[in-house]
C-alpha positions in Angstrom: -273.2 -71.9 -157.3 -274.9 -74.6 -159.4 -272.6 -76.8 -161.5 -274.2 -78.5 -164.4 -272.6 -81.6 -166.0 -273.8 -83.9 -168.8 -272.7 -87.0 -170.5 -273.9 -90.1 -172.2 -273.8 -93.8 -171.4 -275.3 -97.1 -172.6 -278.3 -98.5 -170.8 -276.7 -101.8 -170.1 -274.7 -104.7 -171.5 -277.3 -106.0 -174.0 -279.2 -102.8 -174.6 -277.3 -100.6 -177.1 -279.5 -97.6 -176.5 -277.5 -94.5 -175.6 -278.8 -92.5 -172.6 -278.1 -88.8 -172.1 -277.5 -87.9 -168.5 -277.6 -84.4 -167.0 -276.8 -83.7 -163.4 -276.6 -80.5 -161.4 -275.0 -79.9 -158.0 -275.0 -77.0 -155.6 -271.5 -76.0 -154.4 -271.0 -73.4 -151.7 -268.0 -71.2 -152.2 -267.2 -68.9 -149.3 -264.4 -68.4 -146.7 -266.5 -70.6 -144.4 -266.8 -73.6 -146.8 -265.8 -76.8 -145.3 -263.0 -79.0 -146.8 -264.3 -82.3 -148.1 -267.9 -81.0 -148.1 -269.9 -83.0 -150.7 -271.9 -81.0 -153.2 -275.7 -81.5 -152.9 -277.7 -82.9 -155.9 -280.2 -80.2 -157.1 -282.6 -79.8 -160.0 -281.0 -78.2 -163.0 -282.0 -74.7 -163.8 -284.2 -74.0 -166.9 -282.5 -72.6 -170.0 -279.2 -73.1 -171.5 -275.9 -73.2 -169.5 -274.0 -69.9 -169.2 -271.4 -69.3 -171.8 -268.4 -67.0 -171.5 -266.2 -65.3 -174.0 -262.6 -66.5 -174.2 -260.2 -64.4 -172.2 -258.6 -61.5 -174.0 -255.3 -62.1 -175.7 -252.3 -60.8 -173.7 -250.6 -57.7 -175.1 -247.7 -58.2 -177.5 -244.3 -57.6 -175.8 -242.5 -54.8 -177.7 -239.3 -56.5 -178.7 -238.2 -54.2 -181.6 -239.3 -51.0 -179.7 -237.4 -52.0 -176.6 -234.3 -52.8 -178.6 -234.4 -49.5 -180.5 -235.1 -47.4 -177.4 -232.7 -48.7 -174.8 -229.6 -46.6 -174.3 -226.2 -47.6 -175.6 -223.3 -47.3 -173.2 -219.7 -46.9 -174.4 -217.0 -49.3 -173.3 -215.7 -48.2 -169.9 -219.0 -46.4 -169.1 -221.8 -47.3 -166.6 -225.4 -47.9 -167.4 -227.7 -45.4 -165.8 -230.8 -47.0 -164.2 -232.8 -43.8 -164.2 -232.2 -43.3 -167.9 -233.3 -46.9 -168.6 -236.5 -46.3 -166.6 -237.2 -43.1 -168.5 -236.8 -44.9 -171.8 -239.2 -47.7 -170.7 -241.7 -45.1 -169.6 -241.5 -43.5 -173.0 -242.6 -46.7 -174.6 -246.1 -46.3 -173.1 -246.5 -50.0 -172.4 -249.9 -51.7 -172.0 -250.9 -51.8 -168.3 -250.9 -55.6 -168.3 -247.2 -55.6 -169.1 -245.2 -56.1 -165.8 -241.9 -54.2 -165.7 -238.9 -54.7 -163.4 -235.6 -52.9 -163.6 -232.5 -53.6 -161.5 -229.0 -52.2 -161.5 -225.9 -54.2 -160.6 -222.2 -53.6 -161.3 -222.5 -50.9 -163.9 -225.2 -52.8 -165.8 -229.0 -52.6 -165.8 -231.3 -55.5 -166.2 -234.9 -55.2 -167.6 -237.8 -57.7 -167.4 -241.0 -57.2 -169.4 -243.6 -59.9 -168.8 -247.3 -60.7 -168.9 -249.2 -62.9 -166.5 -249.3 -66.5 -167.7 -251.8 -69.3 -166.9 -249.4 -71.1 -164.6 -249.1 -74.1 -167.0 -247.6 -72.9 -170.3 -244.4 -71.0 -170.9 -244.4 -67.5 -169.6 -244.3 -64.7 -172.1 -241.4 -62.4 -171.3 -238.6 -60.2 -172.7 -235.2 -59.7 -171.0 -232.7 -56.9 -171.7 -229.3 -56.0 -170.3 -227.8 -52.5 -170.8 -224.1 -52.5 -170.0 -220.8 -51.0 -171.2 -220.3 -51.8 -174.9 -223.5 -53.9 -175.3 -227.3 -53.5 -175.1 -229.0 -56.9 -175.6 -232.7 -57.9 -175.8 -233.8 -61.5 -175.9 -236.5 -64.0 -175.1 -235.2 -66.8 -172.8 -235.5 -70.4 -174.2 -238.9 -72.0 -173.7 -237.7 -74.4 -171.1 -236.5 -71.5 -168.9 -239.9 -69.8 -169.3 -241.8 -72.7 -167.8 -243.3 -72.2 -164.4 -240.7 -72.6 -161.6 -237.7 -72.4 -163.9 -236.7 -68.8 -163.1 -236.0 -67.7 -166.7 -238.4 -64.7 -166.6 -236.7 -62.7 -163.8 -234.7 -59.5 -163.8 -231.9 -61.5 -162.2 -231.8 -63.7 -165.3 -231.5 -60.5 -167.4 -228.4 -59.4 -165.4 -226.8 -62.9 -165.2 -228.4 -65.2 -167.8 -228.8 -68.9 -166.9 -227.1 -71.3 -169.3 -229.5 -73.1 -171.7 -230.2 -76.5 -170.2 -230.2 -78.2 -173.6 
């Protein structure tokens, strides 16, 4: 792979002429690449650098639809995991939306999420179906940051307290 980089600098302390610099390097990417291998300087290819379209926007998580379609369980009843799964399947979710469902103690937790970039807050919806209450919410931003554990089905069943 050839990596092209460019920049500008001044020719010297007394010379205020700006100089454009363009450099290209060959980088080998393979399972046999050596760590700490230095890229080789190569001639830059002719033509403009490659451009790429921005990545597609992630699908919208269906907050209102999820809230409207999850079952309601009367006080003293038990949430039915199979029924929750049927209702989620009926939503015909975008393939990029990851779904997890887990039952525990008569309640069912639901996680809907889309892959993040590893740096920004994760986009997710949590839901809990239990006797007397069906809830749908988005965890606080701080809990949705990488490594914070807010976007888990466990957090849907037993929500973490807000840190702030």
